[in-house]
C-alpha positions in Angstrom: 146.9 113.8 -69.1 149.9 112.6 -67.3 153.7 113.3 -66.6 155.9 110.0 -66.4 159.6 110.2 -64.9 160.7 107.4 -67.8 162.4 105.6 -65.1 162.2 101.6 -66.1 164.9 102.9 -68.6 168.7 103.0 -67.9 171.0 105.8 -69.5 172.5 102.4 -71.9 169.1 101.7 -73.2 169.2 105.8 -73.8 171.7 105.9 -76.0 170.4 102.6 -77.7 167.6 104.0 -78.6 169.1 107.6 -79.7 170.6 105.5 -82.1 168.1 103.7 -83.1 165.6 107.0 -83.3 168.2 108.3 -85.7 166.7 106.3 -88.6 163.8 109.0 -88.3 165.4 112.4 -88.8 165.1 113.0 -92.8 161.8 115.3 -93.4 159.2 114.6 -95.6 159.0 118.1 -97.5 155.1 117.1 -98.9 154.2 116.6 -95.4 155.9 119.4 -93.7 154.2 121.9 -96.4 151.1 119.8 -96.1 151.3 120.7 -92.0 152.2 124.6 -92.5 148.9 124.5 -94.6 146.8 122.7 -92.4 148.0 124.8 -89.4 147.7 128.4 -91.0 144.7 128.1 -93.3 142.4 127.1 -89.9 144.2 129.8 -88.2 143.5 132.6 -90.5 140.1 131.4 -90.9 139.4 131.3 -86.8 141.1 134.6 -86.4 139.1 136.0 -89.4 135.8 134.8 -88.1 136.8 136.0 -85.0 137.1 139.8 -86.1 134.0 139.2 -88.1 131.9 138.4 -85.0 133.6 140.9 -82.8 132.9 143.7 -85.9 129.0 142.3 -85.9 128.7 142.9 -81.7 129.2 139.2 -80.4 132.6 140.0 -78.4 131.6 136.5 -76.7 131.9 134.8 -79.4 135.4 136.3 -80.5 136.6 135.3 -77.0 136.1 132.1 -77.2 136.9 131.8 -81.0 140.0 132.8 -79.3 140.5 129.5 -77.9 141.2 127.0 -80.9 143.0 130.1 -82.7 145.5 129.8 -80.1 146.0 126.5 -80.3 146.8 126.8 -84.1 149.0 129.5 -83.1 150.7 126.8 -80.6 151.0 124.3 -83.4 152.6 127.4 -85.5 155.2 127.7 -83.1 156.0 124.3 -82.8 156.6 124.4 -86.8 159.0 126.7 -85.8 160.8 125.1 -83.4 161.0 122.2 -85.4 162.3 124.7 -88.2 165.0 126.0 -85.6 166.3 122.5 -85.5 166.5 122.5 -89.0 164.4 119.5 -88.8 160.8 121.0 -90.9 162.4 120.7 -94.2 165.5 119.1 -95.9 167.1 122.3 -96.9 168.4 124.2 -93.8 167.6 127.8 -96.2 163.4 126.4 -96.2 163.8 126.2 -92.3 165.4 129.2 -91.7 163.1 131.8 -93.5 159.9 129.8 -93.0 161.1 130.4 -89.6 162.1 133.6 -89.7 158.5 134.2 -90.8 156.5 132.4 -88.4 159.0 134.3 -85.4 157.2 137.5 -86.7 153.9 136.0 -85.6 154.6 134.6 -82.8 157.0 137.9 -81.0 160.1 135.2 -80.8 162.7 136.3 -83.0 163.8 132.7 -85.1 167.6 133.6 -84.9 168.2 134.4 -81.5 165.9 131.9 -79.9 167.4 129.3 -82.1 170.4 130.5 -80.7 169.1 129.8 -76.7 167.3 127.1 -77.8 170.5 125.2 -78.9 172.0 126.1 -75.6 169.4 124.6 -73.4 169.3 121.1 -75.6 173.3 121.6 -74.4 172.5 122.3 -71.1 169.5 121.1 -69.6 169.5 119.4 -65.9 173.1 120.7 -65.8 173.6 122.7 -62.5 176.6 124.4 -64.0 175.5 125.8 -66.9 172.2 127.3 -66.2 170.9 130.7 -67.3 170.0 130.5 -70.7 166.9 129.4 -72.7 165.8 127.3 -69.3 163.3 128.1 -66.6 165.2 129.8 -63.5 165.8 126.6 -60.8 167.5 126.8 -57.9 168.6 123.3 -55.5 167.0 123.3 -51.7 170.8 124.0 -50.5 170.7 127.3 -52.9 167.5 128.2 -51.5 168.4 127.9 -48.0 171.5 129.9 -48.6 169.6 133.1 -49.7 168.2 135.8 -47.4 164.7 136.7 -46.9 164.7 138.8 -49.6 165.9 136.5 -51.9 163.6 133.5 -50.8 160.7 136.3 -51.2 161.7 136.7 -55.2 162.3 132.8 -55.8 158.6 132.3 -54.7 157.2 135.0 -56.4 159.1 134.3 -59.3 157.7 130.8 -59.5 154.3 131.8 -58.0 151.9 130.2 -61.0 150.8 133.8 -61.7 153.8 134.5 -62.4 155.2 131.8 -63.9 152.0 131.3 -66.1 150.4 135.2 -66.2 152.9 137.9 -65.9 155.7 135.6 -67.3 154.9 134.6 -70.8 153.6 138.1 -71.2 157.2 139.4 -70.2 158.8 137.1 -72.1 157.0 137.4 -75.4 156.6 141.2 -75.0 159.5 142.5 -73.8 162.2 140.3 -73.4 162.3 138.9 -76.4 163.1 142.3 -78.1 166.0 142.4 -77.4 169.1 139.8 -77.7 169.5 139.2 -73.9 172.4 136.6 -73.4 173.6 137.6 -76.5 174.4 141.5 -76.5 177.6 141.0 -76.9 177.6 138.0 -79.4 178.2 140.4 -82.9 175.8 141.3 -85.2 173.7 138.2 -85.3 171.8 138.1 -82.3 170.6 142.1 -83.2 170.1 141.3 -86.5 167.7 138.4 -85.9 165.8 140.6 -83.1 165.7 143.7 -84.7 164.5 142.1 -88.2 161.5 140.5 -86.5 160.7 144.0 -84.3 160.0 145.7 -87.5 158.3 143.0 -88.9 156.2 142.9 -85.8 155.6 146.6 -86.4 154.6 146.6 -89.6 152.0 143.6 -89.3 150.9 145.6 -86.2 150.4 149.0 -87.9 148.7 147.1 -90.9 146.2 144.8 -89.0 145.1 148.2 -87.0 144.7 150.6 -90.1 142.8 147.5 -91.6 140.8 146.8 -88.1 141.0 149.5 -86.1 143.1 149.2 -82.5 140.3 148.4 -80.5 139.4 145.2 -82.5 142.7 144.2 -82.9 143.4 144.6 -79.1 140.1 142.7 -78.0 140.6 140.0 -81.1 144.2 139.0 -81.7 145.3 140.1 -77.9 143.4 137.0 -76.3 144.6 134.6 -78.5 148.2 135.4 -78.0 148.2 135.9 -74.5 146.1 132.3 -74.3 148.8 130.8 -76.6 152.1 131.9 -75.0 150.4 130.9 -71.6 150.2 127.3 -72.9 153.6 127.2 -74.7 155.2 128.5 -71.2 153.3 125.5 -69.3 154.6 123.1 -71.9 158.1 124.4 -71.3 158.0 124.5 -67.6 156.4 121.3 -67.2 158.7 119.4 -69.8 161.6 119.7 -66.9 160.4 120.8 -63.9 158.6 117.6 -62.5 159.0 115.6 -59.4 161.3 113.2 -60.2 163.5 115.1 -62.8 167.7 115.2 -62.5 170.3 117.9 -61.9 173.6 117.0 -61.9 177.2 119.0 -61.9 178.8 119.3 -65.1 181.5 116.7 -63.8 178.5 114.0 -63.3 175.9 115.5 -66.4 175.6 113.5 -69.7 173.4 114.6 -72.1 171.9 111.3 -72.5 171.2 111.1 -69.1 169.3 114.5 -69.1 167.3 113.6 -72.1 166.0 110.3 -70.3 165.3 111.2 -67.3 165.5 115.2 -67.1 162.4 115.1 -69.7 159.3 114.2 -68.9 156.8 112.2 -70.7 153.7 114.6 -71.0 150.9 111.9 -71.9 148.6 114.0 -73.8 145.3 113.0 -75.3 145.2 112.5 -79.0 143.6 115.9 -80.2 146.3 117.9 -78.0 149.5 115.7 -79.2 148.7 116.8 -82.5 148.0 120.9 -81.5 151.6 120.3 -79.9 153.4 118.5 -82.6 153.9 115.8 -79.7 156.1 117.8 -77.9 154.9 116.0 -74.7 157.2 112.7 -76.0 160.0 115.5 -74.6 162.3 112.5 -73.7 162.4 111.6 -77.4 162.5 114.8 -78.4 165.9 115.1 -75.9 167.2 112.1 -77.2 167.1 112.8 -81.0 166.0 116.5 -81.6 166.1 116.2 -85.7 163.2 114.1 -85.4 160.4 116.2 -87.5 157.4 116.8 -85.0 158.5 114.0 -82.7 157.1 111.0 -85.1 154.3 109.1 -83.4 156.0 106.0 -85.5 159.5 106.8 -83.5 158.1 107.5 -80.2 155.8 104.5 -79.7 159.0 102.2 -80.3 159.8 103.6 -77.1 157.1 101.1 -75.9 159.6 98.1 -76.3 162.9 97.2 -75.0 165.9 98.3 -77.4 167.8 94.6 -78.6 
């Protein structure tokens, strides 16, 4: 696995590629239904098998099954991600309702997450518009101006144990329970968050009633924690790499940020499938409305625009 910096292209190329990639924007509803089925089906099967093996006394088998189950849960979140961009189905209502249902399973309130992610796409790499939908990042000058306590807090925040351990659990279990960043933006962020919270509570209550609290905690929690850790890692590495670019608002452009501020995470084929090709993140930011960043359109970037 490697991370590319896309340094062989120019901003002019980025604009041309954005136009070329536009032809791949239209979703295929039949394929999307199939993608949803081959994601949810194995996830349910693996989850059920993990619970059965746990109930028979083979907890170690249940923990092993958490790994592929988490991979399918990551893929389910990627479908929610595409629904948020309005790219999974041709009809907006289908995208929104499927996204809302998945949000109750991933613990990410769909409406709120969609808004924060839209802000991320509109501001990625912009030094003057940080703070929503991104990983907290300081320039060297900003870091040097901090107090000793401020530097310690920043180091702790960026430490791998926090970023990929405590951080994902805090984000999905606590931060997503309130519409942080949008609490004064009317009723819609609250409706999205609180309706998702209610759905989550009902799902947990039903599962605990069916299999018991111990089985729920020891079967589902490992799957969920693995999945959100992978998700946060992917989001981190897609914009936090050695040759990424940041600009102040006066010099910032969406095409430059997409091409030079988003990575090409060259994953093996199986991992590309589980992550819905999100590793081709420069493609995604150049044209976010391509469903699951179709490999055909991504392979086009191996050629020069004419």
